[in-house]
C-alpha positions in Angstrom: 128.9 115.8 149.8 126.0 114.8 152.1 126.4 111.1 151.2 130.1 111.2 152.2 129.1 112.6 155.6 126.5 109.9 156.0 128.9 107.1 155.1 131.5 108.5 157.5 128.9 108.7 160.3 127.8 105.1 159.6 131.4 103.9 159.6 132.1 105.6 162.9 128.9 104.1 164.4 129.9 100.6 163.2 133.4 101.0 164.7 132.0 102.2 168.0 129.6 99.3 168.2 131.9 96.5 167.0 134.9 97.9 168.8 138.6 98.3 168.0 140.8 95.4 169.2 144.1 96.5 170.8 147.1 94.3 171.5 147.5 94.3 175.2 150.2 91.8 176.3 152.5 89.7 174.3 152.4 86.0 175.2 156.0 84.9 175.9 157.6 82.5 173.4 154.8 83.1 170.8 153.9 85.8 168.3 150.4 86.1 169.8 149.0 88.9 172.0 146.3 89.1 174.5 143.9 91.6 173.1 141.3 94.0 174.6 138.4 95.6 172.7 137.6 99.3 172.9 133.9 99.9 172.4 131.3 102.7 172.9 131.1 103.5 176.6 128.0 103.9 178.7 126.8 107.5 179.2 128.5 107.9 182.6 131.8 106.8 181.3 131.3 109.0 178.3 131.0 112.0 180.7 134.2 110.9 182.5 136.1 110.5 179.2 134.9 114.0 178.0 136.0 115.5 181.3 139.4 113.9 180.9 139.7 115.0 177.3 139.0 118.6 178.2 141.8 118.6 180.7 144.3 117.8 177.9 143.9 121.2 176.3 144.6 119.8 172.8 142.2 119.1 169.9 142.3 116.1 167.6 143.4 118.3 164.7 146.3 119.6 166.7 147.3 116.0 167.7 147.4 115.0 164.0 149.9 117.7 163.3 152.3 116.6 166.1 155.9 115.8 165.2 157.4 112.6 166.7 159.0 114.7 169.5 155.7 116.4 170.3 154.0 113.0 170.4 156.5 111.7 172.9 156.2 114.9 174.9 152.4 114.6 174.9 152.5 110.9 176.0 155.0 111.8 178.8 152.8 114.7 180.0 149.3 113.2 179.5 149.9 109.4 179.4 148.0 108.7 182.5 144.9 110.6 181.2 145.1 108.8 177.9 145.3 105.4 179.5 142.4 106.2 181.8 140.3 107.3 178.8 141.1 104.1 176.8 140.5 102.0 180.0 137.0 103.6 180.3 136.2 102.5 176.8 137.2 98.9 177.7 135.6 98.8 181.1 132.2 100.0 179.8 129.8 99.2 182.6 128.6 101.6 185.3 130.3 99.8 188.1 133.3 98.3 186.2 134.2 101.7 184.8 134.6 103.2 188.3 136.1 100.1 189.9 138.4 98.6 187.3 139.4 101.4 184.9 142.2 102.7 187.1 143.7 99.2 187.5 143.4 98.6 183.7 144.9 102.0 182.9 147.9 101.1 185.1 148.3 97.7 183.4 148.1 99.3 180.0 150.9 101.8 181.0 153.0 98.9 182.1 152.4 96.4 179.2 150.9 98.1 176.2 153.1 99.8 173.5 152.7 103.6 173.6 152.0 103.8 169.8 148.9 101.7 170.3 147.7 103.8 173.2 148.3 107.1 171.3 146.5 105.7 168.2 143.6 104.3 170.2 143.1 107.6 172.1 143.3 109.6 168.9 140.9 107.3 167.0 138.3 107.2 169.7 138.3 111.0 170.2 137.6 111.4 166.5 134.6 109.0 166.6 132.9 110.8 169.6 130.6 113.6 168.9 127.6 115.5 170.4 125.4 114.7 167.4 123.4 112.1 169.4 122.6 114.8 172.0 121.3 117.3 169.6 117.7 116.0 169.5 117.6 116.0 173.3 118.9 119.6 173.5 116.4 120.8 170.9 113.6 119.1 172.8 114.7 120.7 176.0 114.9 124.0 174.3 111.4 123.8 172.9 109.9 122.6 176.2 111.8 125.1 178.4 109.2 126.6 180.8 111.3 129.6 181.5 111.4 130.8 177.9 108.6 133.3 177.1 106.1 132.2 174.5 105.0 134.2 171.5 101.7 135.0 173.2 103.6 136.3 176.3 106.1 138.6 174.5 103.7 141.6 174.3 102.9 141.5 178.1 105.1 143.3 180.5 106.2 142.0 183.9 
């Protein structure tokens, strides 16, 4: 069972590093598309994406169980947030995430097919986790100067 989790984690890491290519705009008179690549965002953009995700009020598991009508209703209600989240994974830099993600989100709403946006948002939310922060949190917990030490527990204030 542990090896399956390790394999899934490595696959998720590889997808986040390599990226997921999305068809952006169909080139007229051809079968080709201009494509954009969704990759692992920088930490600041990750915070922005997480904040946007929490405003949705829906978990990934609930999204998997949506009917077609619920999917369309979700896109109609939260489409701007989803496109902003996907745009932040494409405009990955500190400055480009702030400056260009709004414009890219608007372009994606105008030119990208909704099924690609929905799938991209759902796929990326599944790949994100807090596992990489756990060592930092443990370290902060151990070095917390406000927490009483074993030698200090017997003493009163």
